[in-house]
N, C-alpha and C positions, 0 to 999 in steps of 0.2 A: 504494500500500500504506500502511495506517495503522498506526503503531506503537502500543505499549501506552498511552503517554501521550496520543496522539491519540484512542484509543478512550475513555479515561476522560473526556477533555474533551467529546467528542461525547455520551457518555452523560449527563454532567452537564447539558449544554445541553438535551438532549432532555427530561430530567426537569424542568428548570426551565420549559420551554415547556408541558409538560403541566400543571404546577402552576398556571401563570398562566392557562391555559385553564379549569381547574377553578374558579379564583377568579372568572373572568368569568362562566361559566355559572351558578355558585352551586349549592349543595347545601343541602337542608333539614337543619337541625340535628337530630341524633338525640335521641330522648327520653332523659332522664336514666335511667341504669340503677338499678334498685331491688334487684338482687341481683348478686353477683359474676359478671361475664362476662369471660373472658380476652381476647376480641376487642375491640380498641380502636376499631373502626369506621373506621380509617384505613389499613387494609392491614397493621397490625401487631398483635401480641398481647403480653400481659404474663403471665408465670408467677406463680403456678401456674395450670394449666388449670382446676382447681377449687380453691376456697378452703375446701372441706370434705373430709373423709377419702375418698380413693379409693386404696386401697393395693394393692401387688403388681400393678400394671397389666400386662396383656398385650394386644397388639392386632395386627390383620392388615389387609391390603388385599385386597379382592376386586373386581376391575374398578376402578370409580371410587369405591368405597365402603370405608370403614374401620369396623371393629368392635372394641370393647374390652370386657374384663371385668376384675373386680377382686375382692379378698377381702372377705367379709362376716362371717366368724367365726360367732358365735352368733346373729346377727340373721336374722329370717325375714320375707319370703322372701329367698332368697340368690342370689348370682351375677347381678348386673345386667348386661344386655347393652346397650351403647350404640352409637350409629351416628353417623358424621360423614362429611362430604364434604371437609373441609379440615384435620383433625387438631386444630383449635382449638375449634370449636363442636360440641358433642355433644348428641344427643337420646336419651332413654330408649326402648328397644324393649320389653323384657320382663325378667322374672327367669327364669333357666333352672331354678332349683330352688325350687318353691313351698314345700317344707318338708323337714325331715329324715326324717320317717317314725318308725319305732319307736324307743323309748328314753326312759326317764324323765329322763335327763340333759339331753335337748333341751327338756324341758317344765318345768324347775324343779320336778320332782315327786320324791317319795321322798327328799328331802334331797340331790338330785344336781343339778349344773349343769355347763355347758360354757363359762363365761366365758373369753374369750381363746382358745377352741378352735373347734370346729365345722368350717366349710369354708373353705379358705384357698389362696392362691397358685395361681390357676387358669391354665391354658394354653389359648388359643383357636387353632384351626386350621380350614382349609377344604381339602377334598380331594374331587375327583370328584363335585361337586354336593352334598356334605354338610358341614355345620358341626359341629365337635367342640369340646367343652370338657372338659378333664381337670383334676380337682381332688381333693384328699384330704379326707376327713371323719375327724376323730380317732376312733379306735376302730372305724372301719368301712372304712378303706382307700381305695384309688383309685376314684373315680367317673368314669364316662364319660357325658357328655351329648351327644346327637346331634339334629340337626334339619336338614331340607331348607331351611327358611326361618328366618332368624335371629329372626323375631318369634315363633317357636314353632309348634306345641308341641314341647317338648324331651323326648326320652326318656332315661331314666337307667338305667344298669346299674352294678353294683359288680364290680370286679376283685379285691376283697378285700385284697390286699397294698398297703401304703402306699409311695409313692415321694416322698420329701421334695423339695419345690420342683422338681417335674419340668418338663421341656419336651419337646415331641414334634416329630419330623421325619418327614414322609412323603417318602421318598427316590424318586428317579427310577425305580428298578427295582421299585417297588411295595411295598417293605418299609418297615416302620414302626418307628422307634426312639424311645426315651425316655432322656434323661439326667437324673440326679437326684443327691442326696446333698449333704453338707456337707464342705467342704475338698477331699476327693477327689471326683472326678466319676466316677460309675458310669453305664453304659449297658446297657439291656436292650431286647430286641426284642419288640414287641407283635404278636400275630396280626392280620392285616389285617381280620378280622371283629370285632375287639375282644372276643373271647371269653376272652382271657387272654394269658399271656406265653409266648414261645417257650422251651422248656426248654433249659437250658444256655447261654443267650445272655447272662446277666448277667456283666459284667466291669468292671474299673476301666480307664478310658481316660485319665484324668489322675490320677496319684497325689497324695496330700497333699504339701504343700511346694512347690507350683507357683503359690501366691498366688491360687488360685481359692477360691470361697466357696460361695454358695447362690443361690437365686432364678434358676435357669438359663433361658436363652433360646437355642434351637437353630435354626440356619439352614444352608442350603446356598446359596452365592452364587458364581456363575461357576465351578462345579465344586469349590469348596473348602467345607469344613465349619467353621462358626464356632459357638462357645459363648460367650455373654456372661453373666457372673454378678456378683453383689454380693459384694465381699470386705471383711472388717473386719480391718485390719492396723495398729493396732486401731481404726481409724476407717473410716467408710463410703467406698467408692469403687467404680468399675466396672472389671472386668477382662474381657479378651477372649482366647479361645484359638482357634487355627486349625490345620487339618491338611488334607493332600491326600487322606487316606483317612479313612473314618468311624471306624475303630478307632485312629487316630493313627499316628505320634506327634504330639502337640500342642505348639505353642509359645504363650506367653502374653505379653501386654503390658497395661499400664494404659491405659484409654481415657477415663476421667474421674476427677478427683481434686480434693478441696478445694473443690468448688463449693457454697457455701452461699447465695449471692446475698444475703449480709448477714443470714442467719437464725441466731439463737442457739438453743442447746439450751434447752428449757424445764425447769420444775420436774419432778423425777423422784421417783417413789415407790420407796423403797429396800427395804422389808421385806416386800413381798407379791408372791410369784412367781406364775407363770402357773397352776400347779395348786394353789397354797396356799390354805388357808381364809382367809376375811376376818376379821381380828382385831377385837375389840370393846374398848371402853373409851376413856377420855379421852386416854390416851397411846398408843393402838394403832398409830398411823401415823408412820413416819419418812420424811421427804422432804427434798430439798435442791435448791438452784439450782446447776447446774454453773458452772465458771469461764466468764468472758465469751467466751473464744475456744476453749473445748472443742468439739471437732467431734462426737465420738460417731457416731451414725447420721444426723446431719443432712445431710452432703454427698450429692449425687445418688447414688443406688444402686438396685439391683434394677429393672432395666428391659431394654429391647432396642432394636431398630432396625426400621424399615419403609421400603420403597422406594415413591416416587411413580411414577405412570405415565410421567412425563417423565424418570425415571432418578435424580432427586434422592433423597437419603436423609435421614431424620429419626430422632432418638432419643427414647425416652420412658423415664422413670424416676420414682422417688418420692423424697420428702424428708420427714423427721420435722419437722413444723411445730408444735412445742409441744403444747398441750392440744387443738388441732384434730385432731391425729393425723397420719397419713402420707397425703400427697396427691401428685398427679401433675404432672409437669413435662415440657415439650417442648423439645428441643434440636436445632439444626441439626447435621448430621453431615458431617465432612470425611474423605474417604478419603485416607490417606497411607501409602505403602509397603505397601499391601494391608491396612491396618487401619482400622476405622471409628471414628475419634476423635469424641467429642462436642465440639462447638465449631467455630470458624471458622478459616480459614487465618491463621496468625500468632499464634493463641491456642488451640492444641489442648488439649483436656482441660478447658476452662472454657466455660461456657454463658452466653449473655446472658439477662438477666431479661426484657428486651423486645426483640423482633426481628420481622422481616418474616414474615408468614404464609406457609405453604407454597404454592408455585405449583402449584395443581391445575387450572389452566386455566379455571376458572369463578369468577364473583364470588359470594361467600358473605357473608351478613349476620350480625351478632352475634345469638346466641340463647342463652337460659338453658336449662341442662340440666334444672333442676327448678323446679317451682312449689311454694314452701315453705309459704305461708299456706294455710289450709284452713278453710272455714266448715262443712264436713261436710254440705253440702247435696246432694252427689253420691250416686250409687248405689254407688260404691266409694271406698275410700281413695285419695288421690293417691299416685302411685308412690314418692315419696320416703319414705313411712312404712314402717317395718319394726318388727316385734314383737321384744321382748327375749325370746329363746327362742320356742318354738312356742306359739301362742295356744290357748286352750281354746274350741272351737267352741260357739256358742250362748250364750256368756257375754259377748259384746260385740255391739253393733248400731249400724247407721246408720238403722234404720227404726223402732225402738221409740219413739223421739222424733224425728220427721223434722227434719232440720236440725241435729242434734246427734249427737255420739259418746257412746254409753252404754257404760260399763264397769261390770260387776257385780263386787262386792267378793268375792274368793275368799280363803280362808285363807292367811296368810303371816306369817312372823316379823317381816319388815321390808321396806323398799322394794326392796332388791336381790333379794328372793325373791317379789316381787309378780308374779303371773301376769297375762297380757294387758296388759302395759305396752307402750304404743305409743310408738315413738321416731323421731326423725329427727336427723341429724347437725348439730351446731352448726357455724356457718359463720363464718369469720374475715374480716378481722382483728378486727372487732367485730360483735356482733349481739345482739339481744334477742328472746325469745319471750314472747308474752303470750296468755293464754287466759282465757275466762270459764268459771268452774266453778259449776254449780248443784248444791249438796250437799244439797238437800232430801230426796233419796232415800236418804241414808246412814242406817244404823242404828247403835245404840250399839256401839262397838268398831271402827267403820270409819274408814279414813283414805283421803283422795283428794287429788290435787293435781298440781302441776307439778314435775318433778324434773330434776336434773342427773345423768344416769347416768354415773357415774365411780366410781373407788375412790381416796380416800373420796368418798362420794356426798353430795348435799345436796338438799333439797326444801322447798317451801312449799306448804301445803295446809290442808285442814279436817279436824279430828279430832272425831269424834262420840262423846260419852260420855253417861252417864245424865242429866247436868245440861243438855245441849245441845251446841252446836257451838262450837269455839274455832279460831282461826287459829294454826297452828304453823309456824315456820321451824326446820328441823333441819339440822345439819351433822354428818356422821359423823366428820370431823376434830375431835377434842376432845369428841365426844359432846355437842354443844351444842344446846339447844333453847330457843326463846322462844315462849311462848304468849300470845296476845292475845285479849281478848273480841271476839266477832263479833256484830254486830247484824243481819246478814243472811246467809242461806245462799247468796246469789249474790255471788260475789267474783271480781274480776279478779286473776290471778296473773301475775307477771313474773319472768323470770330474764334478767339482762343480763350479757353476758360481754365482757371485754377479753381476747381469747385470745392476744394478744402478751404481755400481762402475766400470763397464767395466773390470772386473777381473775374472779369473778362476784359479782353482787349480787342478792339476792332482795328482792322488794317486792310490795305489794298495793294494790288500790284498790277502793272500793265504787262509784265512778261511772265507772270506765274512763278517767278523765282525770287525776286527781291521784293519784300513786302515792307510797306511803310505804315507804322502805327498812326492812327488818327484819333486825336483827343485823349482824354484821361481814361484810366481804367474804369470800367462800369461795375458798380456795386450790384450784387445779385442776392437780394433777400428772399426768404421763403414767406409766403403769405396765403391766407385763406381765400383770397379772391379767385385765384386760379386753382388752388388746392393741388397743384402739380409742381414738379421741379421745372427747371429751365429747359426750353426746347429750342433747337435750331430750326429756323423757319425760312422758307422761300416764299416771297410774296410779290404781288404787283397790284396796284390800285390807282384809281383816278380821283384826284381831289376836286374835279370840276363838276361833280354831280351827274356825269354821263359816262357811258362806257368809253374807254380809251383804246389804246393800242395793245401791244403785247410785249412780253419779255421772254427770252429764251435762256434756260439754265442748262449747263452741261458740266460734266466732270466734278460732281459733288464728292469730296474726299474727306473722310474723318480720320484723324491721326490721334493716337493715344500714346504719349511718351512713356507711360509707366505700364503698358500692357504686358511687356515681357518681364515677368518676375522670376525668371530662371536663375538670376544672379542674386536674388534677395536672401537666399540662404547660402552662406559662404562655405559650401562643402569643400573639404580638402585644404582650406586656407588656414593660416595662422592669424588670429585676430586678438585685439584687445577689446574689452567690454567696459563701457562707462555707464553710470547711472544717469538717466535723463533728468532726475530730480535735482541733482547738485553737481553733476559732472565728475564725481569721484570715480576712480577706476576700480574694477574688480581685482582683488588681490588675495592670493591664498597665503594665509599667515603661517608662521612656524608651528602653530598648534594644529595645522591641518584643516582649517576652516576657511570658508569663503568670506572675506571681509571687504571693506571699501578703503581705498587709500586716497586721502584728500590731497589737494594741490599743496606742494611744499613739503610733504612728508617724505621720508626716506624711501617709501615704497610707492611714490607717486607714479612711477613708470607702469605699475600694474603688472598683472600676470598675463603671459601669452598662452592662448588656448588654440589647439588644433581642432577643427570641427570635422568630426567623422560622420559620414552619412550612414544611418542605420535603417533607412527605408521608411516609406510612408510619412515623410516629413519629420522623422525623428532623428535626433543627433546625440552624439556623445562628445563631451568636451575633454580633451586630454591636455593636461598641464605640460607644456612643451619643455620647461626647464626641470622636469623630473617630478616625481611624486605620484603620478598615476592619473586617475580620472575624477572629474567632479561628480560626486555621488550623493544622493539623498538617502539618509538612513533613518530608521525609526519613523516617527510620525511627521517628519519634516519641520520640526520646531526649530527655534533659533539654535545655531551651532550644529544643526544636523545636515547642512550642506557642506560636505567634507571632500577631501581628496583621498581616494583609496587606491591602493596599488593595482587592484583588479577591477575590471569592468563588470558590472552586474545589472540587474533589473533597475536598481536605483540610479544607474548612470544614464538612463534614457530620458530625454526631454523632447516634448513636442515643441518645435520651434514655431512660435506665433509670429508670422510675418506682419508687421505693422507698417510696412512700406517706408521708403526714404531712409533706409539704414537703421530702422528701429525694430525691436523685437521683444517678446517676452519668452521666458523659458518655463514651460509647464512640466512639472515632474510627472512621469508616468507612474510613479509610486503613490503619490498623494492626490493627483489631479488638481493640484494647486500650483501657484506660480512662485518662482524664486524672487524674493524682494527683501527690502528692509525699510525701516522708518528713517527718512532723511534726517541727518543731524543727530541721531540717537547714539551713534558709535557702536551699535549692535552688529553682530554678524548677520549674514544673509540667512534667510529661512525659506523653506518651500511650503509655506502655509498661507499664502495670500490668495484670496478668492478671485481677484482680478484687479484691473486698474481703474482709475478715475478718468473722466473725460479729458482732463488736461495732461494725463500720463506722467504727472510729476509727483506721484505718491511713493516712488521707490521701487516700482514693479517693472517699469519699461526701461530697457537697456538700449543703448546705441552701440554699434560695432563698427570697427574700421580695421583694415589690414595692419598687422604689426610690422614694424620696420626693424 
């Protein structure tokens, strides 16, 4: 009989043998990624799953396949349906909703708009051979979309009444229930044929004051009923309720809290609400940067859980990621006392940024969900593109000038009211969008260009007047405009964003090589008016109240400077580690413990570590100048991060890639992070649950090659 310690040693030895074998056989290096892919190509993944907005996610497993949908608000087409085999790599299948249908508000017509509204918080389910998506459209109530095949076609019907942030459960007895509402949780029964609601079935199952919120996800697991929701008390977290009977009584616990993965709140737009008109003028907008460790809605929230075929459970949720918007994160789930906690044993409620991919029984390769660049040579737009509100048929084309997107200028007061504006989500942490504009078809009074669809908005483009064409950069914040003479109507336009700093820069070029910045950097706050992150936008409109000419767009190229993360873990390198909190270097003391060495001390040079690749994103750190391997022993308390002569299970760390040369080390023994309290003089310990938003709590390390 092998005890627990023996099993760990055998597992460690087996893993080491496999890694040695892999090294002998050799593997071809993967091509550098050109867009964000969560899959690291080594059996691990790094959150977020997408680095562009995919909010209010809901997902299900059907056999060996996973399907996910998310909120699209006022963008058209809406409700993207994605498919995955491993929960990490997702491919686009279709949009369940091609358009909204009747209503001027969906078309930017009649002085009406639905910015920050539209269709939101979908729930996807599969029952008896049919896929269902339930989602609300503002002013039109609950919509039910059905399909026998997830690729479509999807049929739509309206149930009229709105159910806020609903989730649906097909119970074992054939009855169908929806839970919904904010703070209190209400439940109503749906007719099995989806023709309406069962009269008299609406009731409160969890009264207000039980720490529940919204964004519900409803499940039946091993005979028990579970509701997972997002709670704001007053910051984002995830709550679970359970009951033995569907009508209750329910008890509740917190299953995830405080997990920001080192993400700060971004700039916030203070004075423009969801249904408020957009103000005008040089001082129209008020915005601020929240405190460095303010949580707000950043911590993981609004998600649910899914079970793999092998019985393992995983959690999905979203996080507010500055001007990028809200996007999707994946977490291992640990069941404890009958509750599905996000996180790992020993660190419940906190989720790793980098972790081993779900064990789905097959090998899966990294794949990009979206192809972002477009030369417009295809017969249809690439799936990532969405229109800002409903487009006007016949006023845009991919065939009038083959190889280019033609937008006809329709009357509009300004960029935010321009119809047939084509958008795609900006992608973080940094990206730029470049497009070639041929403005020779514009008439006097027309404007066309590349915009940053946000409030306040900004754009760079060509304005045609009676004297000819001028280049204009415009920022709605401060009502700033810069006009420059233009010698050609063919001009390359670029918007470059650092979405961790919430800033973008507009620039132009006549040769497509040398770009000239125009104006100051543009501030990009997040706000409830659009309820979306920043979008790159191609637009054309006429300011004269009548239809104008046209603009041709070609060679739309998205560049992501940080997409290739293959060098973010310094495998095989000798490095030094510094604590981001105070700049002190990691140093192994004569007592055999990991300490910090402050500037000016005799040990200020720090210790050199060789980073060994142990597969699946795991590393072992060898002390180069002798002594052995950095190892966690015991429970990971202070002084339990030591140097041992032999490598063991305690020598394995999951390297948490925080980008830009920053990382955390998660002990595989404790599932907690190596850190210390800055200024305390204490040794490092492997007992930290995670980091703060500002990353300066002693848990985040920066690394550089040793000289």
